[in-house]
N, C-alpha and C positions, 0 to 999 in steps of 0.2 A: 504494500500500500504506500503510494508516494504522497508525501506532504501530510498536512493535517486532515483528519477525517471531517473537519468542519468546513473544508474548502468547498465541497460540493455536497449539499444535503441530499439525503435519500427522500425524494419527494413523495414516494408512495408511503413511506413511514410517517413523514410529516403530515400528509393528508389523513392517514388513518388516525393518528394521534389527535389532530385537531377535530376531526369528525366525531371521534369518540367523546372528546371533552364537550363539544357542543351538544351532542345527543344527551349526555348525562345531565348537563345543566338544564336543558329544556325539560327533560323528564323530571328532574328534581323540582323545578319551579311549578310545573303542571301538578305534580303530586302535592306540593305544598298548598297550592290554591284550592285543590279539592279538599284537603284536610281542613283548611280554614273554613270553607263553606260548610262542611259537615259539622265542625265544631259550633259554628254560629247556629246552624239548624237545630242541633241537639240542645243548645242552651237558650233557644227562643230569641236569639238576637237578630234573626232575619225574617 
């Protein structure tokens, strides 16, 4: 391997990592919003 491994990023790996992060954040936010709605419904706040 010539030079630093950071000279040329592995774009497939970069894409997969970013895609996974974005997916997890969207999933977490969606789940959180559902949990908040359920909490409000159960406690008669909505």
